[in-house]
C-alpha positions in Angstrom: 8.1 185.8 270.6 5.0 186.9 272.5 4.1 190.6 272.2 5.6 193.0 274.8 2.7 194.0 277.0 4.7 196.5 279.0 4.5 194.5 282.2 7.4 193.8 284.5 7.1 191.4 287.4 3.3 191.5 287.3 3.0 195.2 287.2 3.2 197.9 284.5 6.8 199.1 283.7 7.5 202.7 284.7 8.0 203.6 281.1 4.6 202.3 280.1 2.9 204.2 283.0 4.7 207.4 282.1 3.6 207.1 278.4 0.0 206.4 279.4 0.0 209.4 281.8 1.5 211.6 279.1 -1.1 210.5 276.6 -3.9 211.3 279.0 -2.5 214.8 279.8 -2.0 215.6 276.1 -5.5 214.4 275.2 -6.9 216.7 278.0 -4.9 219.6 276.6 -6.2 219.0 273.1 -9.8 218.5 274.0 -12.2 221.3 273.3 -15.8 221.0 274.3 -18.0 222.0 271.5 -21.8 222.2 271.2 -22.2 220.5 267.8 -20.3 220.4 264.5 -22.6 219.6 261.6 -21.1 217.1 259.2 -21.5 217.1 255.5 -23.3 214.2 253.7 -20.1 213.3 251.7 -18.5 212.0 254.9 -21.5 210.1 256.4 -19.8 206.7 256.1 -16.3 207.7 257.2 -17.6 209.6 260.2 -18.9 206.3 261.7 -21.8 207.9 263.5 -20.1 211.2 264.3 -22.5 213.3 262.3 -24.3 216.1 264.2 -22.9 215.1 267.6 -20.2 216.8 269.6 -16.5 216.3 269.2 -16.4 215.8 272.9 -18.7 212.7 272.7 -16.6 211.3 269.8 -13.4 211.7 271.8 -14.9 210.1 274.9 -15.7 207.0 272.8 -12.2 207.1 271.3 -10.6 207.2 274.7 -12.7 204.1 275.7 -11.5 202.2 272.7 -7.9 203.2 273.5 -8.3 202.0 277.2 -9.7 198.7 276.0 -6.7 198.0 273.9 -3.9 199.8 275.7 -2.1 196.5 276.6 -1.8 195.6 273.0 -1.4 198.9 271.2 0.6 202.0 272.2 -0.6 205.4 270.9 1.7 208.3 271.3 0.5 211.8 270.6 3.4 214.0 269.6 2.6 217.7 269.7 4.4 220.5 267.9 2.2 223.5 268.4 3.1 227.1 267.8 1.7 230.5 267.2 3.2 233.7 266.0 2.5 237.1 264.5 4.6 239.1 262.1 4.4 242.6 260.8 5.9 244.5 257.9 6.1 247.8 256.2 2.9 246.9 254.3 0.9 247.5 257.5 1.3 251.2 256.8 -1.1 250.9 253.9 1.4 250.3 251.0 -0.2 246.9 250.3 -1.7 247.1 246.8 -4.9 245.3 247.9 -5.0 246.7 251.4 -4.5 243.4 253.2 -2.9 243.3 256.6 0.5 241.7 256.6 0.2 240.8 260.3 0.3 237.0 260.0 -0.9 234.7 262.7 -0.6 230.9 262.5 -0.9 227.8 264.5 0.3 224.3 263.9 0.0 220.9 265.5 1.3 217.4 264.6 0.2 214.2 266.3 1.3 210.6 265.8 -2.3 209.4 266.0 -2.6 205.7 265.7 0.8 205.2 264.2 3.8 204.0 266.2 6.2 206.4 264.6 6.0 210.1 263.7 6.8 210.5 260.0 5.3 214.0 259.4 7.2 217.2 259.6 6.1 220.9 259.6 8.1 224.0 258.9 7.1 227.7 259.3 9.4 230.6 258.4 8.0 234.1 258.6 9.5 236.7 256.3 11.9 234.1 255.0 12.4 236.0 251.7 11.6 239.5 250.2 10.2 240.1 246.7 9.9 243.5 245.1 6.6 244.5 243.6 5.9 248.0 242.3 9.0 249.3 244.1 7.6 247.9 247.4 9.6 245.1 249.2 7.2 242.4 250.2 8.2 239.7 252.7 6.8 236.3 252.0 6.0 233.8 254.8 6.8 230.1 254.3 4.5 227.3 255.5 5.0 223.6 254.7 3.7 220.2 255.7 5.7 217.1 254.8 4.1 213.7 255.1 6.8 211.0 255.2 6.4 207.3 254.4 8.7 204.4 254.9 10.5 206.5 257.6 10.9 210.1 258.6 14.3 210.9 257.1 13.0 212.5 253.8 10.4 214.5 255.6 12.9 215.8 258.1 15.4 216.6 255.3 12.7 218.6 253.5 11.8 220.4 256.8 15.4 221.4 257.3 16.3 222.4 253.7 13.3 223.2 251.4 12.8 226.8 252.6 16.5 227.4 252.3 16.6 226.0 248.7 13.7 228.3 247.7 15.3 231.3 249.3 18.6 230.6 247.5 16.8 230.3 244.1 14.7 233.4 244.6 17.7 235.5 245.8 17.5 238.7 247.7 15.1 241.5 246.7 14.2 239.9 243.3 11.5 241.7 241.3 8.2 240.0 241.4 7.7 240.5 237.7 10.8 238.4 237.0 9.6 235.4 239.1 8.3 232.4 237.2 6.8 230.7 240.2 5.9 227.4 238.5 9.4 227.0 237.0 11.0 228.1 240.3 9.1 225.7 242.5 9.7 222.8 240.2 13.4 223.6 240.2 13.5 223.7 244.0 11.6 220.5 244.5 13.8 218.7 242.0 16.9 220.1 243.7 15.6 218.9 247.0 15.0 215.5 245.5 18.6 215.4 244.1 20.0 216.4 247.5 18.3 213.4 249.2 19.3 211.1 246.4 22.9 212.2 246.9 22.7 211.2 250.6 21.3 207.8 249.7 24.0 207.2 247.1 26.8 208.2 249.4 25.4 206.1 252.3 25.1 209.3 254.4 21.5 208.4 255.5 18.2 207.3 254.1 17.1 204.4 251.9 15.6 204.1 248.5 12.2 203.2 249.8 11.7 206.3 252.0 9.9 209.3 250.6 7.7 212.3 251.5 4.9 214.3 250.1 5.2 218.1 250.3 2.7 221.0 250.3 4.4 224.4 250.4 2.6 227.8 250.7 4.4 231.1 250.2 2.1 233.8 251.6 2.7 237.4 250.5 0.7 240.6 250.8 -0.9 240.3 247.4 -0.7 236.6 246.5 -0.4 233.0 247.8 1.8 230.6 245.9 1.1 226.9 246.6 3.3 224.1 245.4 2.0 220.5 246.0 3.7 217.2 245.4 1.7 214.3 246.7 -1.6 214.0 248.6 -1.2 216.6 251.3 -3.4 219.5 250.7 -3.9 223.3 250.9 -7.3 224.9 251.2 -8.2 228.6 251.3 -11.4 230.0 252.9 -12.6 232.9 250.9 -15.8 234.7 251.7 -17.2 231.6 253.5 -16.3 229.2 250.6 -13.6 226.5 250.7 -11.3 227.0 247.7 -8.8 224.1 247.0 -5.3 225.4 246.2 -3.9 222.0 245.4 -5.0 218.8 243.8 -4.1 215.4 245.3 -1.7 213.3 243.3 -3.4 209.9 243.5 -2.4 207.0 241.2 -6.0 206.6 239.9 -6.3 210.2 238.8 -6.7 209.9 235.1 -3.8 212.1 234.0 -1.5 210.6 236.7 -2.4 207.1 235.6 -1.7 208.0 232.0 1.7 209.4 232.9 2.7 206.4 235.0 1.7 203.9 232.3 3.4 206.0 229.6 6.6 205.6 231.6 6.2 201.9 231.7 4.7 201.6 235.2 1.3 200.2 236.4 -1.3 201.3 238.8 -2.6 198.3 240.8 -5.6 198.2 243.1 -4.0 196.6 246.1 -5.8 197.9 249.3 -6.4 201.0 247.2 -4.8 202.2 244.0 -1.0 202.2 244.3 1.9 202.7 242.0 3.2 199.1 241.2 0.8 198.1 244.0 3.1 199.8 246.6 2.7 203.6 246.9 -0.6 205.3 247.4 0.6 208.6 246.0 1.8 209.2 242.4 4.3 212.1 243.3 6.7 212.5 246.1 10.2 213.5 247.0 12.4 210.4 247.4 11.1 206.9 246.7 13.9 206.2 244.3 13.0 202.6 243.8 9.8 203.8 242.1 11.4 206.2 239.6 10.5 207.2 236.9 6.9 206.4 237.7 6.8 208.6 240.9 8.1 212.1 240.2 9.1 215.0 242.5 7.6 217.8 240.4 4.9 219.8 242.1 1.8 221.4 240.6 1.8 225.1 241.3 -1.2 227.3 241.9 -0.9 231.1 242.2 -3.8 232.9 243.8 -4.2 236.7 244.0 -5.3 237.7 247.6 -8.5 239.6 248.2 -10.0 241.2 251.3 -12.5 238.3 251.5 -9.7 235.8 252.3 -10.1 234.4 255.8 -7.6 231.7 256.4 -5.4 229.0 254.9 -5.2 225.4 255.9 -2.3 223.1 255.1 -2.5 219.5 256.3 -1.4 215.9 255.7 -3.8 213.3 254.4 -4.3 212.1 258.0 -6.8 215.0 258.2 -8.2 215.0 254.7 -8.9 211.2 254.6 -11.7 211.8 257.1 -12.6 215.5 256.9 -13.7 217.3 253.7 -12.5 220.8 252.7 -15.9 222.3 253.6 -16.1 220.8 257.1 -12.5 221.8 257.8 -13.2 225.4 256.9 -16.4 225.4 258.9 -14.5 224.2 262.0 -11.7 226.7 261.6 -14.1 229.6 260.9 -16.1 228.8 264.1 -13.0 228.7 266.2 -11.6 232.0 264.9 -15.0 233.6 265.3 -15.4 232.3 268.8 -18.6 230.3 268.0 -17.3 227.1 269.5 -18.0 226.8 273.2 -14.9 225.4 274.9 -14.3 224.0 278.3 -10.8 225.6 278.5 -9.9 229.2 277.9 -8.7 230.1 274.4 -5.3 231.2 275.6 -4.5 227.6 276.6 -3.5 227.1 273.0 -1.7 230.4 272.5 -3.8 231.7 269.6 -7.1 231.1 267.8 -5.3 229.6 264.8 -3.5 227.1 267.0 -6.8 226.2 268.8 -8.4 225.7 265.4 -5.6 223.4 264.3 -6.1 221.4 267.6 -9.9 221.1 267.1 -9.3 219.8 263.5 -6.8 217.2 264.8 -9.3 216.2 267.6 -12.1 215.7 265.1 -9.9 213.6 262.8 -8.9 211.4 265.7 -12.6 211.0 266.7 -13.5 210.1 263.1 -10.9 207.3 263.1 -8.0 208.7 261.2 -5.3 206.0 261.1 -2.4 208.2 260.1 -0.1 210.9 261.5 -2.0 214.2 261.4 -0.3 217.5 260.8 -2.2 220.8 260.4 -1.2 224.4 259.9 -3.8 227.2 260.1 -2.9 230.6 258.9 -5.2 233.4 259.9 -5.2 235.8 257.0 -7.4 238.4 258.7 -5.6 238.6 262.1 -4.7 242.2 262.8 -3.2 242.1 266.3 
């Protein structure tokens, strides 16, 4: 059967015209005119000529490429942007390290060059309270789920993971009693079991669907990050990009050793993959690859300092083409107002949301082929 070009009786079908118009409007909304963004040497090849030129120029070229192929390929940009601020009793100065608890964040998800949106994002401010030194500290929940083989597992994690963690923590638990690594591993395993139950009962989902998960719990004195897969969390502290997670790739020496010890193999088939299939060595779901692919996260606990600027959580659609350092440079310039934009900053609702939008724009300009989801948490926002 010949490919569907979207034409009807010699003209474009109304649905195709609406999709094209929507895409143009959303691209205009996302565009931010910048003077220059210096690119690091590590990404010279992946940037495909985008080093030391404006994002605006890269996007213009991207739009030309899209227009040249719009009859053969549909590109839908699905936006889920948000901004918010939250306050707590720690604003009165009870915070042990004197850090403002007024959280501001922004998030954006786009389909990019994929036909389907398989990413999911979840933010829950003050979703649980933990007691420390007789002070009740609310923790904010931020998570990015990068699905593969379908969106069902990512959507299930979006709907349930924060509830599972809240249930396991309980109300008003003492911080001294929390074993974060054990707790997060238990929650991820429980989430994996819930989805397995749905698959076994035929209630939805298939054995070949899975999702990565990077979860950050942000409190007044610490940040807890649990990562399972190749999504990533990066903290900017005093102008330095600090990774708060490690990618779970099949060719990572310790991951390859674990997979082979379980009887599996890592095969270089269009990149290193578990049994030549999956490009990440840990995920929730993917039951056809058990026990080689596991749902247990690596947990990193970071004490907050006054030098902490912001936190970035994103799927590999961003990190495949942008390094930690460049991502932090972009966000820092957005939050500091050092990027010159064509549209006013309030078009995006907050500086954090605008920073997330610029990161997505840059990833698209650099040729990212995946869904892209980004959360930016402004840790210094005080209003």
